[in-house]
C-alpha positions in Angstrom: -42.0 21.2 41.0 -40.0 20.4 44.0 -39.6 17.3 42.4 -38.6 18.3 39.1 -36.0 20.7 41.1 -34.5 17.6 42.9 -34.1 15.8 39.8 -32.0 18.2 37.7 -29.9 18.8 40.6 -29.0 15.3 40.6 -28.6 15.0 37.3 -26.1 17.9 37.3 -23.9 16.6 40.1 -23.9 13.0 37.9 -22.2 14.7 35.3 -20.3 16.8 37.4 -18.8 13.6 39.0 -18.4 11.7 35.7 -16.1 14.5 33.9 -14.3 14.9 37.4 -13.3 10.6 36.8 -12.5 11.0 33.7 -10.1 13.8 34.1 -8.2 11.5 37.3 -8.2 8.8 34.5 -6.9 10.6 32.0 -4.0 12.5 34.0 -3.0 8.5 35.4 0.4 7.5 35.0 1.1 3.9 32.9 0.6 2.4 30.0 -1.8 4.0 27.2 -3.9 2.0 24.8 -3.6 5.7 22.4 -2.3 5.4 18.9 1.2 6.8 18.6 1.7 10.7 17.6 1.8 10.5 14.0 4.9 11.3 12.2 4.2 14.9 9.7 4.5 13.8 6.1 7.8 14.4 4.4 8.6 15.3 0.8 9.7 12.1 -1.5 12.3 13.5 -2.3 13.6 13.6 2.0 11.6 10.2 2.3 12.7 7.7 -0.7 15.2 6.3 1.0 13.9 5.2 4.4 10.8 4.2 2.9 10.4 0.1 2.7 10.1 -1.3 -0.4 6.5 -3.6 -0.8 5.4 -5.9 -3.7 2.1 -7.6 -4.2 2.8 -10.6 -6.8 -0.1 -12.6 -7.5 -1.3 -16.4 -8.3 -2.3 -16.7 -12.2 -5.6 -17.8 -11.1 -6.0 -15.1 -9.0 -6.5 -16.6 -5.6 -3.0 -15.8 -3.7 -1.2 -12.5 -3.3 2.5 -12.7 -2.4 3.1 -9.8 0.4 6.9 -8.8 0.0 7.9 -6.0 2.7 12.0 -5.3 1.9 14.7 -2.6 3.3 13.2 -2.3 6.3 14.8 1.2 8.5 17.2 -0.4 11.1 16.0 -0.6 14.6 12.4 -2.1 13.0 11.0 -3.8 15.7 7.4 -5.3 14.0 5.4 -4.4 11.4 1.7 -4.0 10.9 -0.9 -4.8 8.0 -4.3 -4.2 6.3 -5.1 -6.1 2.9 -8.3 -5.0 1.8 -9.9 -6.3 -1.5 -13.5 -5.9 -3.0 -14.7 -9.5 -3.7 -18.0 -10.4 -6.2 -20.5 -12.2 -3.9 -23.8 -12.5 -5.4 -23.5 -10.0 -8.6 -23.0 -7.7 -5.5 -19.1 -6.2 -4.4 -18.1 -6.6 -1.1 -15.3 -5.6 0.9 -13.0 -8.1 2.8 -9.4 -8.5 4.0 -6.2 -9.6 5.6 -5.0 -8.3 8.5 -3.0 -8.3 11.2 -5.9 -7.1 13.9 -3.5 -4.2 15.3 -1.1 -6.8 16.6 2.1 -6.2 15.4 4.3 -9.1 13.7 8.0 -9.7 15.6 10.3 -9.3 13.3 13.4 -10.3 15.8 16.3 -8.5 13.6 14.7 -9.5 10.4 15.2 -6.5 7.8 12.0 -8.4 5.4 8.7 -10.2 5.8 7.1 -12.2 3.1 3.8 -13.5 3.5 1.3 -15.5 1.3 -2.4 -14.2 1.7 -5.4 -15.6 0.3 -8.4 -13.9 -1.0 -10.5 -15.9 0.3 -11.3 -18.0 3.3 -9.3 -21.5 4.3 -11.0 -24.5 7.0 -7.6 -26.5 8.0 -8.2 -29.7 10.0 -5.6 -32.3 10.5 -3.0 -31.0 8.3 -5.5 -30.7 5.6 -6.8 -27.7 4.4 -10.2 -26.0 2.2 -10.4 -23.1 0.4 -13.2 -21.0 -0.3 -11.9 -18.5 -3.3 -13.3 -15.0 -3.6 -13.9 -14.2 -7.3 -13.5 -11.9 -9.5 -10.9 -9.7 -7.1 -10.1 -6.2 -9.4 -8.8 -3.7 -6.5 -8.3 -2.9 -3.4 -5.7 -0.9 -0.3 -3.0 -1.9 1.5 -1.8 -0.3 5.1 1.7 -1.1 6.4 2.7 0.4 10.0 6.2 0.2 10.4 7.2 -0.1 14.2 10.6 1.0 15.8 11.9 4.4 17.2 9.3 5.9 15.3 5.8 4.2 14.0 5.2 5.0 10.0 2.0 4.8 7.8 1.8 4.0 4.6 -1.2 3.3 2.5 -1.0 2.5 -1.1 -4.0 1.4 -3.5 -3.7 -1.8 -6.1 -5.6 -3.1 -9.0 -5.6 -6.2 -10.4 -5.6 -6.4 -14.5 -5.6 -8.7 -17.4 -3.0 -8.4 -19.7 -5.9 -7.4 -22.7 -6.4 -4.4 -20.3 -2.8 -2.8 -21.0 -3.8 -2.3 -24.9 -6.9 -0.4 -24.1 -7.3 1.4 -20.8 -3.7 0.8 -19.8 -2.7 -0.9 -16.3 -2.9 1.6 -13.0 -3.6 2.2 -9.5 -6.6 4.0 -10.1 -4.7 7.2 -8.7 -4.7 9.2 -11.9 -0.3 9.6 -11.3 0.7 6.4 -13.1 -0.2 4.6 -16.4 1.0 1.4 -18.1 0.3 1.1 -21.9 1.4 -2.7 -23.7 0.3 -4.2 -26.8 1.7 -7.3 -26.5 1.1 -8.8 -23.2 -0.4 -12.3 -22.7 -3.9 -11.0 -23.1 -5.0 -13.5 -20.2 -1.7 -13.0 -17.6 -3.1 -11.4 -14.5 -1.1 -8.1 -13.3 -1.1 -6.4 -10.4 -0.6 -2.6 -10.3 0.3 -0.9 -7.2 2.7 1.9 -5.4 6.0 0.5 -4.3 6.2 2.3 -1.5 10.2 2.9 -1.9 12.7 1.4 -3.9 14.5 -1.9 -4.4 17.7 -0.6 -4.7 19.2 3.4 -4.1 18.3 5.7 -7.5 21.5 7.3 -9.0 22.8 9.7 -6.8 22.1 12.6 -9.5 18.8 12.6 -9.9 15.7 13.4 -7.0 12.6 11.4 -7.0 9.8 13.3 -7.8 6.7 10.9 -7.7 6.1 8.0 -5.4 7.3 4.4 -7.0 5.3 2.5 -9.3 5.4 -1.0 -9.7 3.6 -3.6 -11.9 3.8 -7.6 -11.1 5.0 -9.8 -12.5 7.5 -7.7 -14.3 6.5 -6.7 -17.8 8.1 -8.5 -20.7 8.6 -6.3 -24.0 7.9 -3.3 -24.8 5.6 -0.8 -23.2 4.4 2.9 -22.3 4.7 4.4 -19.0 2.4 8.1 -18.2 3.5 9.9 -15.0 0.9 12.7 -14.6 2.9 15.6 -13.1 3.0 19.8 -13.1 7.2 19.6 -14.1 8.4 21.4 -16.8 11.4 18.8 -17.4 11.3 15.5 -15.9 12.8 12.1 -16.6 11.3 8.5 -16.0 13.7 5.5 -14.4 12.6 2.2 -14.6 14.2 -0.8 -13.0 14.9 -4.2 -14.6 15.7 -6.3 -11.7 19.2 -5.5 -11.4 19.4 -1.5 -12.1 17.6 1.5 -12.6 17.7 2.6 -16.6 17.0 6.4 -18.2 14.3 6.2 -20.1 14.0 8.9 -22.9 11.4 11.2 -21.5 8.6 13.8 -23.3 7.0 16.5 -21.0 4.1 18.0 -22.1 0.3 18.9 -21.3 1.0 17.9 -17.9 2.4 14.4 -18.9 5.4 12.4 -18.5 5.8 10.2 -21.1 8.4 7.2 -22.2 9.3 3.9 -23.8 10.4 1.1 -21.4 11.2 -2.5 -21.8 11.4 -5.3 -19.5 10.7 -3.3 -16.3 8.6 -3.5 -13.2 9.8 -0.4 -11.1 9.0 2.9 -12.3 9.6 6.6 -11.0 9.4 10.2 -11.8 12.5 11.9 -11.2 14.5 15.0 -12.1 
């Protein structure tokens, strides 16, 4: 019994010392590896002008995608990203990705960033690369962290779909908030749908953003129908055609805002 009592006392002493040591470490000054303090989420109406514009353009074979980040806020020193995707391997879906690994890319004063990324792996020797492509990539997520005086993280989902899918289910990110349908797109052409986080150019001064913007890449040629889920009684969809915003004739009913669009790539719900 005495032996058990001695062991118990020793264990208590070890725990107390461990807690004391942790308190001392946490109280020291100097650098810390803790994540930046999260910035409270702000309504899209307030933050739309400060958000970066992000696009993902797939190659026709679906093996590569080009990430473009533009309109970065003044004072941005770097960015981080994680591009996660689901690939088909031996008839199973597995998660893979392209990432900065938590290490910021220094922008050195640049307000844009472009990177062509591979859905797969590469082996490069003496300047020659051999690629192994991941097949049937259909969806994923993108995280962008903008680092400056404050650090802000944005996340969005994306989907890769063929033109023939626009005739039936329509193009979407899968979040249930946006859908584009079109009957005349090339059946086998590959399109990527995602939230662009921000807008390429400012919205008209008289309108207020009521949704995050969505993009379909490459741009839709021809006629399409765009639908936003909404609880607003009145709303207007705007489309960006690569040069300017166009106000679309919009009908709101049964929790949806619907408009016909032509030759555009970016869409947003406004009021």
